[in-house]
KEMIMAR-990663 format. One record per residue (C-alpha): residue in one letter; x, z, y. Coordinates in Angstrom, 3 decimals, always signed. Each point is the difference from the previous one (the first is absolute). Layout:
// KEMIMAR-990663
PT   residu          x          z          y
PT        A          X          Z          Y
...
***
This chain:
// KEMIMAR-990663
PT   residu          x          z          y
PT        F    +33.110     -5.203    -13.704
PT        F     -0.989     +3.574     -0.936
PT        G     -1.658     -1.126     -3.200
PT        F     -1.915     -2.807     +1.783
PT        P     +2.462     -2.952     -0.140
PT        H     -2.616     -2.586     +0.972
PT        L     -0.107     +1.460     +3.512
PT        T     +3.656     -0.686     +0.725
PT        F     -0.473     -3.698     +0.572
PT        R     -3.641     -0.070     +1.011
PT        L     -0.095     +2.456     +2.883
PT        F     +2.180     -2.124     +2.261
PT        G     -1.934     -2.466     +2.097
PT        V     -3.302     +1.804     -0.511
PT        F     -0.053     +1.746     +3.357
PT        G     -0.647     -2.318     +2.895
PT        N     -1.545     +2.893     +1.959
PT        C     -0.966     +3.638     -0.539
PT        T     -2.974     -0.528     -2.315
PT        M     -0.126     +2.751     -2.576
PT        R     -2.101     +2.276     -2.177
PT        L     +0.494     +3.666     +0.769
PT        V     -0.821     +2.785     -2.442
PT        T     -0.019     +3.784     -0.131
PT        F     +1.070     +1.126     -3.461
PT        C     +1.245     +2.791     -2.223
PT        L     +2.153     -0.318     -3.089
PT        R     -1.867     +1.063     -3.108
PT        G     +1.285     +3.207     -1.524
PT        R     +1.932     +0.992     +3.136
PT        Q     -0.851     +2.495     +2.662
PT        G     +0.548     -0.604     +3.659
PT        A     -1.584     -1.424     +3.102
PT        P     -1.584     -3.473     -0.070
PT        R     +2.411     -2.862     +0.687
PT        V     -0.312     -3.148     +2.067
PT        G     +0.685     -3.281     -1.720
PT        V     -0.401     -3.722     +0.287
PT        L     -0.929     -2.273     -2.892
PT        L     +2.723     -2.568     -0.535
PT        P     -1.031     -3.642     -0.397
PT        P     -0.628     -2.233     -1.730
PT        E     -1.782     +1.963     -2.762
PT        H     -0.573     +3.165     +2.068
PT        N     +0.529     +2.185     -3.077
PT        V     +3.130     +1.742     +1.297
PT        I     +0.139     +2.538     +2.832
PT        L     +2.827     +0.372     +2.487
PT        D     +0.137     +3.692     +0.973
PT        V     +0.458     -0.333     +3.753
PT        A     +1.529     +3.428     +0.711
PT        T     +2.467     -0.220     -2.884
PT        A     +1.010     -3.549     +0.908
PT        L     +0.520     +1.024     +3.607
PT        R     +2.151     +2.978     -1.003
PT        L     +2.129     -2.043     -2.384
PT        S     +0.321     -2.896     +2.420
PT        L     +0.738     +1.842     +3.229
PT        G     +0.447     +3.610     -1.026
PT        A     -2.908     +0.817     +2.292
PT        K     -3.558     +1.240     +0.100
PT        S     -2.762     -1.149     +2.286
PT        R     -3.109     +1.926     +0.965
PT        K     -1.522     -3.341     +0.948
PT        L     +0.097     -1.097     -3.659
PT        R     -1.018     +3.273     -1.653
PT        S     -3.613     -1.068     -0.656
PT        V     -2.136     -3.104     +0.154
PT        L     -1.812     +1.595     +2.932
PT        S     +3.258     +0.455     +1.936
PT        I     +0.878     -3.632     -0.762
PT        I     -3.351     -1.094     +1.435
PT        Q     +0.578     +2.169     +3.062
PT        T     +3.493     -1.465     +0.548
PT        G     -1.178     -3.575     -0.525
PT        P     +2.181     -3.132     -0.142
PT        A     +3.306     +1.866     +0.326
PT        A     -0.743     +1.938     -3.193
PT        L     -1.029     -3.145     -1.855
PT        E     +3.215     -1.717     +1.066
PT        R     +2.093     +2.899     -1.334
PT        I     -1.830     -0.116     -3.341
PT        H     +0.321     -3.780     -0.099
PT        N     +3.767     +0.310     +0.374
PT        L     +0.118     +2.487     -2.881
PT        M     -1.963     -2.424     -2.170
PT        V     +2.416     -2.818     +0.764
PT        D     +2.969     +2.284     -0.749
PT        A     -1.454     +1.246     -3.292
PT        P     +1.442     -2.699     -2.317
PT        R     +3.500     +0.428     +1.489
PT        K     +0.168     +3.778     -0.223
PT        A     +0.668     +2.095     -3.097
PT        W     -2.550     +2.623     +0.979
PT        G     -1.064     +0.939     -3.511
PT        A     -3.325     +0.913     -1.547
PT        D     -0.788     +2.671     +2.594
PT        A     -0.470     -2.646     +2.685
PT        V     -1.691     -2.712     -2.079
PT        V     -2.588     +1.194     -2.494
PT        S     -2.497     -1.695     -2.262
PT        L     -3.614     +0.209     +1.041
PT        S     -0.748     +1.130     -3.565
PT        V     +1.646     +3.411     +0.595
PT        A     -1.637     +0.599     +3.381
PT        T     -3.350     +1.433     +1.043
PT        L     -1.425     -1.723     +3.050
PT        L     -1.790     +2.138     +2.531
PT        A     -2.120     -1.554     +2.725
PT        P     +2.266     -1.897     +2.424
PT        V     -0.852     +2.594     +2.663
PT        P     -1.065     +3.064     -2.013
PT        R     -1.619     +1.701     +3.018
PT        P     -1.037     -2.552     +2.613
PT        P     -0.356     +1.478     +3.495
PT        Q     -3.538     -1.374     +0.109
PT        M     -2.294     -2.099     -2.186
PT        R     -2.955     -2.187     +0.886
PT        D     -1.951     -2.082     -2.487
PT        F     -2.114     -2.826     +1.373
PT        L     -2.833     -2.051     -1.455
PT        C     +1.131     -3.567     +0.637
PT        F     -1.708     -1.881     -2.864
PT        E     -3.707     -0.727     +0.421
PT        K     -0.609     -0.898     -3.650
PT        H     +1.109     +3.467     -1.044
PT        L     -2.227     +1.556     +2.643
PT        T     -3.199     -1.682     -1.165
PT        Q     +0.706     +0.386     -3.711
PT        A     +1.002     +3.630     +0.431
PT        F     -3.274     +0.669     +1.846
PT        A     -1.882     -1.292     -3.037
PT        G     +2.166     +2.070     -2.347
PT        A     -0.536     +3.150     +2.055
PT        R     -3.754     -0.554     -0.168
PT        K     +0.232     -0.127     -3.795
PT        M     +2.134     +3.143     -0.039
PT        R     -2.552     +1.896     +2.073
PT        A     -2.716     -1.102     -2.412
PT        R     +2.056     +1.170     -2.963
PT        L     +0.644     +3.409     +1.552
PT        A     -3.734     +0.363     +0.754
PT        G     -0.936     -0.916     -3.568
PT        Q     -1.782     -3.154     +1.150
PT        P     +0.148     -3.509     -1.540
PT        I     +2.888     -2.106     +1.229
PT        S     -1.293     -3.210     +1.533
PT        E     +1.954     -3.244     -0.351
PT        E     -1.682     -1.519     +3.026
PT        G     +2.050     -0.917     +3.040
PT        A     +0.644     +2.526     +2.709
PT        P     -2.840     +0.408     +2.504
PT        A     +0.477     -1.100     +3.589
PT        S     +0.736     +3.588     +0.996
PT        L     +3.197     -0.189     -2.070
PT        S     +1.244     -3.331     +1.379
PT        T     +3.074     -0.218     +2.209
PT        P     -0.523     +2.227     +3.053
PT        A     +0.336     -1.757     +3.342
PT        I     +2.564     +2.572     +1.127
PT        W     +2.323     -1.058     -2.829
PT        R     +0.415     -3.413     +1.638
PT        E     +0.619     +1.572     +3.396
PT        R     +2.937     +2.261     -0.865
PT        P     +2.244     +0.762     -2.997
PT        M     -1.284     +3.151     -1.712
PT        F     +2.318     +2.553     -1.609
PT        Y     +0.361     +3.528     -1.325
PT        H     +3.025     +2.279     -0.449
PT        P     +1.204     +0.400     -3.601
PT        N     +1.790     +3.262     -0.786
PT        R     +3.734     -0.622     +0.414
PT        F     +0.792     +2.979     -2.228
PT        N     -1.709     -1.675     -2.983
PT        V     +2.450     -2.922     -0.110
PT        C     +1.747     -0.878     -3.269
PT        G     +2.090     -2.898     -1.254
PT        H     +0.367     -2.613     -2.712
PT        E     -0.785     +1.212     -3.550
PT        A     -1.115     +3.429     +1.229
PT        D     -2.891     +1.500     -1.955
PT        I     -3.297     +0.447     +1.859
PT        P     -1.677     +3.283     -1.021
PT        W     -3.719     -0.499     -0.556
PT        P     -1.909     +2.103     +2.578
PT        S     -1.966     +2.687     -1.829
PT        Y     -3.184     -0.642     +1.983
PT        S     -0.298     -3.736     -0.735
PT        N     -1.326     -2.164     -2.810
PT        A     +0.605     -3.335     +1.751
PT        L     +3.643     -0.532     +0.898
PT        D     +0.874     -3.358     +1.498
PT        F     +2.941     -2.092     +1.228
PT        E     +0.327     -2.069     +3.175
PT        L     +2.152     -3.115     +0.384
PT        E     +1.601     +0.114     +3.434
PT        Y     +3.218     -0.614     +1.886
PT        G     +1.211     +1.241     +3.325
PT        I     +2.625     +0.198     +2.696
PT        Y     +2.451     +2.532     +1.381
PT        I     +0.367     +0.181     +3.772
PT        G     +3.580     -0.593     +1.129
PT        K     +0.414     -0.019     +3.758
PT        P     -2.195     +2.669     +1.660
PT        G     -2.456     -1.126     +2.599
PT        K     -3.154     +0.662     +1.984
PT        D     -2.674     -2.413     +1.232
PT        I     +1.524     -2.757     -2.148
PT        S     -1.629     -3.402     +0.322
PT        A     -0.879     -1.920     -3.148
PT        S     +2.326     -2.795     +1.134
PT        K     +2.956     +2.429     +0.036
PT        A     -0.995     +2.152     -2.969
PT        R     +1.987     -1.917     -2.644
PT        E     +3.165     +1.276     +1.704
PT        H     -1.038     +3.535     -0.963
PT        I     -0.391     -0.675     -3.749
PT        F     +3.055     +1.206     -1.911
PT        G     -1.122     -0.905     -3.502
PT        Y     -2.638     -0.045     -2.726
PT        T     -0.904     +1.821     -3.200
PT        I     -2.832     +0.171     -2.557
PT        F     -2.621     +2.739     +0.284
PT        N     -2.390     +1.362     -2.641
PT        D     -2.596     +2.212     +1.627
PT        F     -1.328     +1.807     -3.099
PT        S     -3.565     +1.175     +0.591
PT        A     -2.513     +2.362     -1.613
PT        R     -3.079     -2.152     +0.564
PT        D     -2.667     +2.521     -1.003
PT        E     +1.421     +2.522     +2.468
PT        Q     +0.551     -2.640     +2.663
PT        V     -3.646     -1.109     +0.148
PT        K     -0.999     +3.633     +0.530
PT        D     +2.496     +0.617     +2.800
PT        M     -0.728     -3.305     +1.728
PT        Q     -3.557     +1.147     +0.661
PT        S     +1.422     +2.270     +2.689
PT        N     +1.345     -3.024     +1.913
PT        L     +3.280     +1.896     +0.347
PT        G     +2.048     -1.985     -2.512
PT        P     +0.732     -0.039     -3.746
PT        G     +1.119     +3.652     -0.182
PT        K     +0.861     +1.133     -3.516
PT        G     -0.783     -3.476     -1.247
PT        K     +3.495     -0.905     +1.146
PT        D     +1.837     +3.319     +0.330
PT        F     +1.624     +1.253     -3.198
PT        D     +3.552     +0.228     -1.308
PT        N     +1.814     -3.365     -0.268
PT        S     -3.066     -1.901     +1.186
PT        N     +2.093     -2.274     +2.247
PT        A     +2.399     -1.994     -2.169
PT        M     +2.477     -2.188     +1.901
PT        G     +2.894     -2.235     -0.994
PT        P     +1.927     -1.066     -1.897
PT        C     +2.140     -0.777     +3.053
PT        L     -0.091     -0.762     +3.698
PT        V     +0.522     -3.727     +0.517
PT        T     +1.358     -0.706     +3.475
PT        A     -2.194     -2.151     +2.212
PT        D     +2.356     -2.961     +0.132
PT        E     -0.350     -0.395     -3.768
PT        V     -3.744     -0.634     +0.422
PT        P     -0.278     -2.949     +2.408
PT        D     -3.784     -0.287     -0.418
PT        P     -1.675     +3.298     -0.926
PT        Y     -3.392     -1.734     +0.062
PT        N     +0.721     -2.350     -2.873
PT        L     +0.749     +2.350     -2.892
PT        S     -1.752     +0.149     -3.355
PT        M     -1.180     +3.409     -1.223
PT        S     -1.126     +1.158     -3.451
PT        V     -0.765     +3.187     -1.907
PT        R     +0.316     +0.675     -3.725
PT        V     -1.191     +2.957     -2.057
PT        N     +1.788     +0.428     -3.329
PT        G     +1.312     -3.548     +0.386
PT        Q     -3.411     -1.618     +0.549
PT        E     -0.785     -1.519     +3.380
PT        R     -2.828     +1.764     +1.849
PT        G     +0.164     -1.766     +3.348
PT        R     +1.778     -2.641     +2.049
PT        G     +0.060     -0.890     +3.679
PT        T     +2.104     -1.231     +2.862
PT        T     +1.119     +1.334     +3.360
PT        K     -1.391     -3.212     +1.512
PT        D     -3.396     +1.715     -0.066
PT        M     +0.890     +2.725     +2.500
PT        Y     -2.506     -0.040     +2.847
PT        W     +2.208     +2.331     +2.036
PT        T     +3.760     -0.576     +0.107
PT        F     +2.568     +2.775     +0.169
PT        E     +0.832     -1.166     +3.516
PT        Q     -3.590     +0.553     +1.057
PT        C     -0.036     +3.394     -1.708
PT        I     +3.167     +1.023     +1.850
PT        A     -1.468     -1.116     +3.311
PT        H     -3.149     +2.008     -0.663
PT        V     +1.576     +3.307     -1.020
PT        S     +2.800     -0.091     +2.597
PT        R     -2.443     +0.082     +2.920
PT        S     +1.068     +3.070     +2.016
PT        E     +1.877     +1.251     -3.093
PT        T     +3.678     -0.299     -0.929
PT        L     +0.684     -1.279     -3.507
PT        V     +3.201     +1.438     -1.457
PT        S     +2.519     -1.415     -2.454
PT        G     -1.014     +0.358     -3.632
PT        E     -3.752     +0.136     +0.508
PT        F     -1.898     -1.803     -2.757
PT        L     -2.974     -2.307     +0.539
PT        G     -1.885     -1.152     -3.095
PT        S     -2.005     -3.193     -0.312
PT        G     -2.907     +1.494     -1.875
PT        T     -1.096     -1.394     -3.346
PT        V     -0.066     -3.732     -0.617
PT        G     -3.279     -1.413     -1.293
PT        D     -0.378     +0.582     -3.771
PT        G     +2.879     +2.479     +0.295
PT        C     -1.686     +3.177     -1.255
PT        G     -2.228     +1.181     -2.814
PT        L     -2.852     +1.028     +2.305
PT        E     -0.652     -3.634     +0.835
PT        H     -0.716     -0.718     -3.676
PT        F     -1.128     +3.525     -0.895
PT        R     +2.771     +0.365     -2.553
PT        F     +2.188     +3.073     +0.327
PT        L     +3.166     +1.418     -1.512
PT        N     +0.482     +2.104     -3.112
PT        P     +2.622     +2.700     -0.595
PT        G     +3.272     -1.572     -1.080
PT        D     -0.650     -3.355     +1.679
PT        V     +3.005     -1.731     +1.541
PT        V     -0.737     -1.772     +3.272
PT        E     +2.271     -2.763     +1.307
PT        L     -0.344     -1.481     +3.460
PT        E     +1.940     -3.185     +0.654
PT        V     +0.454     -1.590     +3.420
PT        E     +2.005     -3.173     +0.442
PT        R     +3.488     +0.662     +1.441
PT        L     -0.544     +3.771     -0.102
PT        G     +0.203     +0.672     -3.739
PT        I     -2.066     +2.100     -2.426
PT        L     -1.210     +3.565     +0.540
PT        R     -0.807     +1.753     -3.277
PT        N     -1.696     +3.371     -0.531
PT        R     -1.731     +1.821     -2.836
PT        V     -3.024     +2.252     +0.414
PT        V     +0.176     +3.200     -2.060
PT        K     -2.580     +2.684     -0.685
PT        P     +1.400     +3.518     -0.488
***
């Protein structure tokens, strides 16, 4: 089967529904527009090129399958069409153009330009530990001794945080994918990672109740919100957000794929971990989310229509960033985020 004989007898019987892992990819060494693919089970190391498979199968094209965003916008009908192509794959002699090894592909973010992005702060442990880390960073920048004492009461969890899910808008034009290099911002000496995951909105909606919000979640991916901590603590003093602490090229790494919602029956029972150069730096679990995605959807959809493809991030899990332990990245470091059921997102930071 196209150089992957093990798939011929293992693909059948895998698909009881339309669960799948969607990717946006380019073939290395080839020019052309990004392609839409789906990782074929069980190993998920082979990509079915959706457009090529559709053309070879039916002699047709479909605008509804031309991007992961258009698939999200179309919804279940698009997933059913892709599911049928996956089932047909072992029976069809489509050739290497339709089924390619992941090793010859470059994965972009699942949705390279989300229509909108919001990143929440759903984990209280990260909040309190990050407060303490920010206090140390301010002391360092002021040339003062860094205290190891606990955070003062003024830096404890604000009451407002328990009253509503807080968020900011990451820059959707700074999105990159799996194994993309992250250029070190020239103005920073304290670059950091953040271990997060998030959702893509499927069905649009307005004034969505938390009880109905799960119906609007199309799927999940991993999110690494790279941050220039020394710049962030300066900008945060304005109370207007992280500013250039978060906004620089490729600062929002996402991927490696979009896992459809039905493949994640319990999104609040997933293990999370981060490694730098192969050594674990932090570990957590989605069980610790104080605010659920359903509650976040209900909050932001008040008098506002959420559209298909919008991304909502969880915020950093406790122990999921260097600021919490005051240990930052170095040029050349390789950062791996792993979230159960969602895969591994890998990126390298580079200094020009």
